[in-house]
mmCIF file of the N, C-alpha and C atoms, coordinates in Angstrom:
data_MODEL
# 
_entry.id   MODEL 
# 
loop_
_atom_site.group_PDB 
_atom_site.id 
_atom_site.type_symbol 
_atom_site.label_atom_id 
_atom_site.label_alt_id 
_atom_site.label_comp_id 
_atom_site.label_asym_id 
_atom_site.label_entity_id 
_atom_site.label_seq_id 
_atom_site.pdbx_PDB_ins_code 
_atom_site.Cartn_x 
_atom_site.Cartn_y 
_atom_site.Cartn_z 
_atom_site.occupancy 
_atom_site.B_iso_or_equiv 
_atom_site.pdbx_formal_charge 
_atom_site.auth_seq_id 
_atom_site.auth_comp_id 
_atom_site.auth_asym_id 
_atom_site.auth_atom_id 
_atom_site.pdbx_PDB_model_num 
ATOM 1   N N  . MET A 1 1  ? 100.441 88.112 115.156 1.00 0.00 ? 1  MET A N  1 
ATOM 2   C CA . MET A 1 1  ? 100.224 87.283 113.992 1.00 0.00 ? 1  MET A CA 1 
ATOM 3   C C  . MET A 1 1  ? 100.249 85.804 114.381 1.00 0.00 ? 1  MET A C  1 
ATOM 4   N N  . TYR A 1 2  ? 101.206 85.420 115.231 1.00 0.00 ? 2  TYR A N  1 
ATOM 5   C CA . TYR A 1 2  ? 101.293 84.016 115.607 1.00 0.00 ? 2  TYR A CA 1 
ATOM 6   C C  . TYR A 1 2  ? 100.111 83.590 116.462 1.00 0.00 ? 2  TYR A C  1 
ATOM 7   N N  . ALA A 1 3  ? 99.648  84.486 117.311 1.00 0.00 ? 3  ALA A N  1 
ATOM 8   C CA . ALA A 1 3  ? 98.481  84.169 118.133 1.00 0.00 ? 3  ALA A CA 1 
ATOM 9   C C  . ALA A 1 3  ? 97.245  84.009 117.258 1.00 0.00 ? 3  ALA A C  1 
ATOM 10  N N  . TRP A 1 4  ? 97.108  84.854 116.256 1.00 0.00 ? 4  TRP A N  1 
ATOM 11  C CA . TRP A 1 4  ? 95.973  84.739 115.342 1.00 0.00 ? 4  TRP A CA 1 
ATOM 12  C C  . TRP A 1 4  ? 96.025  83.409 114.600 1.00 0.00 ? 4  TRP A C  1 
ATOM 13  N N  . LEU A 1 5  ? 97.203  83.044 114.113 1.00 0.00 ? 5  LEU A N  1 
ATOM 14  C CA . LEU A 1 5  ? 97.352  81.769 113.399 1.00 0.00 ? 5  LEU A CA 1 
ATOM 15  C C  . LEU A 1 5  ? 97.058  80.597 114.329 1.00 0.00 ? 5  LEU A C  1 
ATOM 16  N N  . TRP A 1 6  ? 97.581  80.651 115.551 1.00 0.00 ? 6  TRP A N  1 
ATOM 17  C CA . TRP A 1 6  ? 97.368  79.561 116.500 1.00 0.00 ? 6  TRP A CA 1 
ATOM 18  C C  . TRP A 1 6  ? 95.889  79.393 116.828 1.00 0.00 ? 6  TRP A C  1 
ATOM 19  N N  . ARG A 1 7  ? 95.172  80.499 116.990 1.00 0.00 ? 7  ARG A N  1 
ATOM 20  C CA . ARG A 1 7  ? 93.740  80.412 117.298 1.00 0.00 ? 7  ARG A CA 1 
ATOM 21  C C  . ARG A 1 7  ? 92.935  79.833 116.143 1.00 0.00 ? 7  ARG A C  1 
ATOM 22  N N  . HIS A 1 8  ? 93.382  80.017 114.919 1.00 0.00 ? 8  HIS A N  1 
ATOM 23  C CA . HIS A 1 8  ? 92.617  79.571 113.762 1.00 0.00 ? 8  HIS A CA 1 
ATOM 24  C C  . HIS A 1 8  ? 92.995  78.183 113.265 1.00 0.00 ? 8  HIS A C  1 
ATOM 25  N N  . LEU A 1 9  ? 94.020  77.579 113.836 1.00 0.00 ? 9  LEU A N  1 
ATOM 26  C CA . LEU A 1 9  ? 94.368  76.215 113.454 1.00 0.00 ? 9  LEU A CA 1 
ATOM 27  C C  . LEU A 1 9  ? 93.414  75.234 114.129 1.00 0.00 ? 9  LEU A C  1 
ATOM 28  N N  . PRO A 1 10 ? 93.010  74.188 113.413 1.00 0.00 ? 10 PRO A N  1 
ATOM 29  C CA . PRO A 1 10 ? 92.068  73.220 113.997 1.00 0.00 ? 10 PRO A CA 1 
ATOM 30  C C  . PRO A 1 10 ? 92.787  72.183 114.863 1.00 0.00 ? 10 PRO A C  1 
ATOM 31  N N  . GLY A 1 11 ? 92.043  71.561 115.754 1.00 0.00 ? 11 GLY A N  1 
ATOM 32  C CA . GLY A 1 11 ? 92.524  70.419 116.501 1.00 0.00 ? 11 GLY A CA 1 
ATOM 33  C C  . GLY A 1 11 ? 93.131  70.757 117.844 1.00 0.00 ? 11 GLY A C  1 
ATOM 34  N N  . PRO A 1 12 ? 93.546  69.698 118.549 1.00 0.00 ? 12 PRO A N  1 
ATOM 35  C CA . PRO A 1 12 ? 94.206  69.888 119.842 1.00 0.00 ? 12 PRO A CA 1 
ATOM 36  C C  . PRO A 1 12 ? 95.646  70.396 119.651 1.00 0.00 ? 12 PRO A C  1 
ATOM 37  N N  . VAL A 1 13 ? 96.329  70.644 120.747 1.00 0.00 ? 13 VAL A N  1 
ATOM 38  C CA . VAL A 1 13 ? 97.658  71.270 120.713 1.00 0.00 ? 13 VAL A CA 1 
ATOM 39  C C  . VAL A 1 13 ? 98.670  70.481 119.877 1.00 0.00 ? 13 VAL A C  1 
ATOM 40  N N  . PRO A 1 14 ? 98.773  69.153 119.992 1.00 0.00 ? 14 PRO A N  1 
ATOM 41  C CA . PRO A 1 14 ? 99.765  68.448 119.161 1.00 0.00 ? 14 PRO A CA 1 
ATOM 42  C C  . PRO A 1 14 ? 99.484  68.589 117.659 1.00 0.00 ? 14 PRO A C  1 
ATOM 43  N N  . VAL A 1 15 ? 98.226  68.571 117.284 1.00 0.00 ? 15 VAL A N  1 
ATOM 44  C CA . VAL A 1 15 ? 97.859  68.718 115.872 1.00 0.00 ? 15 VAL A CA 1 
ATOM 45  C C  . VAL A 1 15 ? 98.168  70.139 115.407 1.00 0.00 ? 15 VAL A C  1 
ATOM 46  N N  . ARG A 1 16 ? 97.871  71.107 116.255 1.00 0.00 ? 16 ARG A N  1 
ATOM 47  C CA . ARG A 1 16 ? 98.175  72.503 115.909 1.00 0.00 ? 16 ARG A CA 1 
ATOM 48  C C  . ARG A 1 16 ? 99.680  72.701 115.722 1.00 0.00 ? 16 ARG A C  1 
ATOM 49  N N  . ALA A 1 17 ? 100.459 72.100 116.610 1.00 0.00 ? 17 ALA A N  1 
ATOM 50  C CA . ALA A 1 17 ? 101.914 72.233 116.508 1.00 0.00 ? 17 ALA A CA 1 
ATOM 51  C C  . ALA A 1 17 ? 102.425 71.598 115.223 1.00 0.00 ? 17 ALA A C  1 
ATOM 52  N N  . LEU A 1 18 ? 101.903 70.451 114.859 1.00 0.00 ? 18 LEU A N  1 
ATOM 53  C CA . LEU A 1 18 ? 102.315 69.784 113.618 1.00 0.00 ? 18 LEU A CA 1 
ATOM 54  C C  . LEU A 1 18 ? 101.931 70.614 112.397 1.00 0.00 ? 18 LEU A C  1 
ATOM 55  N N  . ILE A 1 19 ? 100.745 71.170 112.399 1.00 0.00 ? 19 ILE A N  1 
ATOM 56  C CA . ILE A 1 19 ? 100.313 72.015 111.286 1.00 0.00 ? 19 ILE A CA 1 
ATOM 57  C C  . ILE A 1 19 ? 101.173 73.275 111.210 1.00 0.00 ? 19 ILE A C  1 
ATOM 58  N N  . ALA A 1 20 ? 101.481 73.875 112.353 1.00 0.00 ? 20 ALA A N  1 
ATOM 59  C CA . ALA A 1 20 ? 102.304 75.085 112.369 1.00 0.00 ? 20 ALA A CA 1 
ATOM 60  C C  . ALA A 1 20 ? 103.708 74.797 111.850 1.00 0.00 ? 20 ALA A C  1 
ATOM 61  N N  . LEU A 1 21 ? 104.289 73.678 112.256 1.00 0.00 ? 21 LEU A N  1 
ATOM 62  C CA . LEU A 1 21 ? 105.615 73.305 111.747 1.00 0.00 ? 21 LEU A CA 1 
ATOM 63  C C  . LEU A 1 21 ? 105.584 73.024 110.253 1.00 0.00 ? 21 LEU A C  1 
ATOM 64  N N  . THR A 1 22 ? 104.521 72.393 109.790 1.00 0.00 ? 22 THR A N  1 
ATOM 65  C CA . THR A 1 22 ? 104.385 72.122 108.357 1.00 0.00 ? 22 THR A CA 1 
ATOM 66  C C  . THR A 1 22 ? 104.260 73.421 107.571 1.00 0.00 ? 22 THR A C  1 
ATOM 67  N N  . LEU A 1 23 ? 103.480 74.361 108.076 1.00 0.00 ? 23 LEU A N  1 
ATOM 68  C CA . LEU A 1 23 ? 103.345 75.653 107.410 1.00 0.00 ? 23 LEU A CA 1 
ATOM 69  C C  . LEU A 1 23 ? 104.661 76.418 107.382 1.00 0.00 ? 23 LEU A C  1 
ATOM 70  N N  . ALA A 1 24 ? 105.415 76.379 108.482 1.00 0.00 ? 24 ALA A N  1 
ATOM 71  C CA . ALA A 1 24 ? 106.715 77.054 108.520 1.00 0.00 ? 24 ALA A CA 1 
ATOM 72  C C  . ALA A 1 24 ? 107.690 76.413 107.541 1.00 0.00 ? 24 ALA A C  1 
ATOM 73  N N  . GLY A 1 25 ? 107.677 75.096 107.460 1.00 0.00 ? 25 GLY A N  1 
ATOM 74  C CA . GLY A 1 25 ? 108.534 74.401 106.497 1.00 0.00 ? 25 GLY A CA 1 
ATOM 75  C C  . GLY A 1 25 ? 108.147 74.716 105.064 1.00 0.00 ? 25 GLY A C  1 
ATOM 76  N N  . ALA A 1 26 ? 106.863 74.778 104.796 1.00 0.00 ? 26 ALA A N  1 
ATOM 77  C CA . ALA A 1 26 ? 106.399 75.117 103.453 1.00 0.00 ? 26 ALA A CA 1 
ATOM 78  C C  . ALA A 1 26 ? 106.798 76.540 103.075 1.00 0.00 ? 26 ALA A C  1 
ATOM 79  N N  . ALA A 1 27 ? 106.726 77.458 104.033 1.00 0.00 ? 27 ALA A N  1 
ATOM 80  C CA . ALA A 1 27 ? 107.145 78.838 103.766 1.00 0.00 ? 27 ALA A CA 1 
ATOM 81  C C  . ALA A 1 27 ? 108.633 78.900 103.463 1.00 0.00 ? 27 ALA A C  1 
ATOM 82  N N  . ALA A 1 28 ? 109.443 78.128 104.180 1.00 0.00 ? 28 ALA A N  1 
ATOM 83  C CA . ALA A 1 28 ? 110.884 78.098 103.922 1.00 0.00 ? 28 ALA A CA 1 
ATOM 84  C C  . ALA A 1 28 ? 111.182 77.526 102.544 1.00 0.00 ? 28 ALA A C  1 
ATOM 85  N N  . VAL A 1 29 ? 110.492 76.459 102.164 1.00 0.00 ? 29 VAL A N  1 
ATOM 86  C CA . VAL A 1 29 ? 110.701 75.862 100.843 1.00 0.00 ? 29 VAL A CA 1 
ATOM 87  C C  . VAL A 1 29 ? 110.320 76.840 99.743  1.00 0.00 ? 29 VAL A C  1 
ATOM 88  N N  . VAL A 1 30 ? 109.205 77.517 99.898  1.00 0.00 ? 30 VAL A N  1 
ATOM 89  C CA . VAL A 1 30 ? 108.784 78.505 98.897  1.00 0.00 ? 30 VAL A CA 1 
ATOM 90  C C  . VAL A 1 30 ? 109.828 79.603 98.766  1.00 0.00 ? 30 VAL A C  1 
ATOM 91  N N  . CYS A 1 31 ? 110.357 80.080 99.897  1.00 0.00 ? 31 CYS A N  1 
ATOM 92  C CA . CYS A 1 31 ? 111.378 81.132 99.842  1.00 0.00 ? 31 CYS A CA 1 
ATOM 93  C C  . CYS A 1 31 ? 112.630 80.651 99.119  1.00 0.00 ? 31 CYS A C  1 
ATOM 94  N N  . PHE A 1 32 ? 113.133 79.463 99.462  1.00 0.00 ? 32 PHE A N  1 
ATOM 95  C CA . PHE A 1 32 ? 114.369 78.975 98.869  1.00 0.00 ? 32 PHE A CA 1 
ATOM 96  C C  . PHE A 1 32 ? 114.209 78.544 97.417  1.00 0.00 ? 32 PHE A C  1 
ATOM 97  N N  . GLU A 1 33 ? 113.036 78.072 97.029  1.00 0.00 ? 33 GLU A N  1 
ATOM 98  C CA . GLU A 1 33 ? 112.847 77.590 95.663  1.00 0.00 ? 33 GLU A CA 1 
ATOM 99  C C  . GLU A 1 33 ? 112.450 78.682 94.678  1.00 0.00 ? 33 GLU A C  1 
ATOM 100 N N  . TRP A 1 34 ? 111.645 79.674 95.130  1.00 0.00 ? 34 TRP A N  1 
ATOM 101 C CA . TRP A 1 34 ? 111.134 80.654 94.180  1.00 0.00 ? 34 TRP A CA 1 
ATOM 102 C C  . TRP A 1 34 ? 111.491 82.095 94.511  1.00 0.00 ? 34 TRP A C  1 
ATOM 103 N N  . VAL A 1 35 ? 111.374 82.488 95.765  1.00 0.00 ? 35 VAL A N  1 
ATOM 104 C CA . VAL A 1 35 ? 111.560 83.895 96.114  1.00 0.00 ? 35 VAL A CA 1 
ATOM 105 C C  . VAL A 1 35 ? 113.031 84.303 96.030  1.00 0.00 ? 35 VAL A C  1 
ATOM 106 N N  . PHE A 1 36 ? 113.924 83.585 96.706  1.00 0.00 ? 36 PHE A N  1 
ATOM 107 C CA . PHE A 1 36 ? 115.333 83.973 96.717  1.00 0.00 ? 36 PHE A CA 1 
ATOM 108 C C  . PHE A 1 36 ? 115.962 83.913 95.328  1.00 0.00 ? 36 PHE A C  1 
ATOM 109 N N  . PRO A 1 37 ? 115.728 82.872 94.508  1.00 0.00 ? 37 PRO A N  1 
ATOM 110 C CA . PRO A 1 37 ? 116.296 82.896 93.153  1.00 0.00 ? 37 PRO A CA 1 
ATOM 111 C C  . PRO A 1 37 ? 115.749 84.036 92.293  1.00 0.00 ? 37 PRO A C  1 
ATOM 112 N N  . ALA A 1 38 ? 114.520 84.430 92.503  1.00 0.00 ? 38 ALA A N  1 
ATOM 113 C CA . ALA A 1 38 ? 113.940 85.513 91.712  1.00 0.00 ? 38 ALA A CA 1 
ATOM 114 C C  . ALA A 1 38 ? 114.538 86.863 92.097  1.00 0.00 ? 38 ALA A C  1 
ATOM 115 N N  . VAL A 1 39 ? 114.935 87.017 93.356  1.00 0.00 ? 39 VAL A N  1 
ATOM 116 C CA . VAL A 1 39 ? 115.443 88.300 93.818  1.00 0.00 ? 39 VAL A CA 1 
ATOM 117 C C  . VAL A 1 39 ? 116.967 88.395 93.684  1.00 0.00 ? 39 VAL A C  1 
ATOM 118 N N  . SER A 1 40 ? 117.665 87.296 93.586  1.00 0.00 ? 40 SER A N  1 
ATOM 119 C CA . SER A 1 40 ? 119.124 87.326 93.598  1.00 0.00 ? 40 SER A CA 1 
ATOM 120 C C  . SER A 1 40 ? 119.739 88.138 92.455  1.00 0.00 ? 40 SER A C  1 
ATOM 121 N N  . PRO A 1 41 ? 119.185 88.182 91.240  1.00 0.00 ? 41 PRO A N  1 
ATOM 122 C CA . PRO A 1 41 ? 119.793 89.043 90.225  1.00 0.00 ? 41 PRO A CA 1 
ATOM 123 C C  . PRO A 1 41 ? 119.695 90.530 90.554  1.00 0.00 ? 41 PRO A C  1 
ATOM 124 N N  . LEU A 1 42 ? 118.803 90.900 91.416  1.00 0.00 ? 42 LEU A N  1 
ATOM 125 C CA . LEU A 1 42 ? 118.624 92.301 91.776  1.00 0.00 ? 42 LEU A CA 1 
ATOM 126 C C  . LEU A 1 42 ? 119.559 92.753 92.895  1.00 0.00 ? 42 LEU A C  1 
ATOM 127 N N  . LEU A 1 43 ? 120.269 91.811 93.534  1.00 0.00 ? 43 LEU A N  1 
ATOM 128 C CA . LEU A 1 43 ? 121.143 92.133 94.650  1.00 0.00 ? 43 LEU A CA 1 
ATOM 129 C C  . LEU A 1 43 ? 122.567 92.386 94.157  1.00 0.00 ? 43 LEU A C  1 
ATOM 130 N N  . PRO A 1 44 ? 123.284 93.324 94.765  1.00 0.00 ? 44 PRO A N  1 
ATOM 131 C CA . PRO A 1 44 ? 124.605 93.708 94.267  1.00 0.00 ? 44 PRO A CA 1 
ATOM 132 C C  . PRO A 1 44 ? 125.759 92.871 94.803  1.00 0.00 ? 44 PRO A C  1 
ATOM 133 N N  . PHE A 1 45 ? 125.533 91.643 95.229  1.00 0.00 ? 45 PHE A N  1 
ATOM 134 C CA . PHE A 1 45 ? 126.590 90.857 95.861  1.00 0.00 ? 45 PHE A CA 1 
ATOM 135 C C  . PHE A 1 45 ? 127.552 90.220 94.865  1.00 0.00 ? 45 PHE A C  1 
ATOM 136 N N  . GLU A 1 46 ? 127.270 90.244 93.577  1.00 0.00 ? 46 GLU A N  1 
ATOM 137 C CA . GLU A 1 46 ? 128.154 89.637 92.586  1.00 0.00 ? 46 GLU A CA 1 
ATOM 138 C C  . GLU A 1 46 ? 129.389 90.506 92.334  1.00 0.00 ? 46 GLU A C  1 
ATOM 139 N N  . ASP A 1 47 ? 129.346 91.783 92.650  1.00 0.00 ? 47 ASP A N  1 
ATOM 140 C CA . ASP A 1 47 ? 130.436 92.702 92.335  1.00 0.00 ? 47 ASP A CA 1 
ATOM 141 C C  . ASP A 1 47 ? 131.377 92.922 93.507  1.00 0.00 ? 47 ASP A C  1 
ATOM 142 N N  . ALA A 1 48 ? 131.411 92.013 94.456  1.00 0.00 ? 48 ALA A N  1 
ATOM 143 C CA . ALA A 1 48 ? 132.239 92.206 95.650  1.00 0.00 ? 48 ALA A CA 1 
ATOM 144 C C  . ALA A 1 48 ? 133.694 91.885 95.343  1.00 0.00 ? 48 ALA A C  1 
ATOM 145 N N  . LEU A 1 49 ? 134.574 92.756 95.817  1.00 0.00 ? 49 LEU A N  1 
ATOM 146 C CA . LEU A 1 49 ? 136.008 92.531 95.694  1.00 0.00 ? 49 LEU A CA 1 
ATOM 147 C C  . LEU A 1 49 ? 136.568 92.314 97.087  1.00 0.00 ? 49 LEU A C  1 
ATOM 148 N N  . VAL A 1 50 ? 137.165 91.148 97.305  1.00 0.00 ? 50 VAL A N  1 
ATOM 149 C CA . VAL A 1 50 ? 137.697 90.818 98.613  1.00 0.00 ? 50 VAL A CA 1 
ATOM 150 C C  . VAL A 1 50 ? 139.203 90.624 98.488  1.00 0.00 ? 50 VAL A C  1 
ATOM 151 N N  . GLY A 1 51 ? 139.968 91.366 99.252  1.00 0.00 ? 51 GLY A N  1 
ATOM 152 C CA . GLY A 1 51 ? 141.410 91.200 99.269  1.00 0.00 ? 51 GLY A CA 1 
ATOM 153 C C  . GLY A 1 51 ? 142.154 91.888 98.142  1.00 0.00 ? 51 GLY A C  1 
ATOM 154 N N  . VAL A 1 52 ? 141.499 92.678 97.323  1.00 0.00 ? 52 VAL A N  1 
ATOM 155 C CA . VAL A 1 52 ? 142.165 93.385 96.236  1.00 0.00 ? 52 VAL A CA 1 
ATOM 156 C C  . VAL A 1 52 ? 142.314 94.848 96.655  1.00 0.00 ? 52 VAL A C  1 
ATOM 157 N N  . PRO A 1 53 ? 143.568 95.375 96.647  1.00 0.00 ? 53 PRO A N  1 
ATOM 158 C CA . PRO A 1 53 ? 143.761 96.762 97.080  1.00 0.00 ? 53 PRO A CA 1 
ATOM 159 C C  . PRO A 1 53 ? 143.222 97.779 96.107  1.00 0.00 ? 53 PRO A C  1 
# 
């Protein structure tokens, strides 16, 4: 997948690296802003009991 993306990015190597880093950052922002909050109510981590016998 990464090789396919690298081959399809335009420009020389420094431009490709900048575009790849920008795309990775955008994917992280999308995950933290929309994906993780949307999925968190479906996860069972709210019912954890720590230290209670």
